[in-house]
C-alpha positions in Angstrom: 60.7 114.8 110.3 57.7 112.7 109.6 58.1 108.9 109.2 57.7 107.5 105.8 55.3 104.5 105.3 54.5 102.1 102.6 51.4 99.9 102.0 51.7 96.1 102.3 49.3 95.6 99.4 49.2 98.5 96.9 52.0 100.8 95.7 51.2 103.8 98.0 54.1 105.4 99.9 53.9 108.6 101.9 54.1 110.3 105.3 52.6 109.1 108.5 50.5 112.3 108.8 49.2 111.8 105.3 48.0 108.2 106.1 46.5 109.3 109.4 44.4 112.0 107.8 42.4 109.6 105.7 40.1 106.7 106.7 39.3 104.1 104.1 37.6 100.8 104.5 40.0 97.9 103.7 39.6 96.5 100.2 38.7 92.9 99.9 41.7 90.7 99.3 42.4 87.3 97.8 42.9 84.5 100.4 46.7 84.5 100.0 47.0 88.2 100.7 44.5 87.9 103.5 46.8 85.5 105.3 49.7 87.9 104.9 47.6 90.8 106.3 46.6 88.6 109.3 50.4 88.0 110.0 50.9 91.8 109.8 48.1 92.3 112.3 49.7 89.8 114.8 53.1 91.5 114.5 51.6 95.0 115.0 49.7 93.8 118.0 53.0 92.4 119.5 54.8 95.7 118.8 51.9 97.7 120.4 52.1 95.6 123.6 55.8 96.3 123.7 55.2 100.0 123.7 55.3 100.7 120.0 52.9 102.7 117.9 50.5 101.2 115.4 51.0 102.8 112.0 47.8 104.2 110.3 46.1 102.2 107.5 46.8 102.9 103.9 44.8 105.9 102.6 44.3 104.3 99.2 43.3 100.7 100.0 42.8 100.7 103.7 45.3 97.9 104.4 48.4 97.8 106.6 51.4 100.1 106.3 55.0 99.6 107.3 57.7 102.1 108.2 60.2 102.5 105.4 63.8 102.2 106.6 65.8 104.9 104.9 69.4 103.9 104.2 72.3 106.3 104.2 72.1 106.7 100.4 68.5 108.0 100.7 69.1 110.4 103.6 69.0 114.1 102.9 72.4 115.8 102.6 
């Protein structure tokens, strides 16, 4: 089962493989969102150093994506 991701800026949601298949230049962001994206970069760098995998960039706007945590109510039966 492919991990589901969501973009930290736009409304895109989709599979890891879908995001990895497309390369888009990051869209320019307002200063407030730029600070948030910098915080995401720092967190992802820490997770990579601990042996985690860096999620691919958003295929729509080119910014960061996060794994979507599925709750039991969303799980397939």
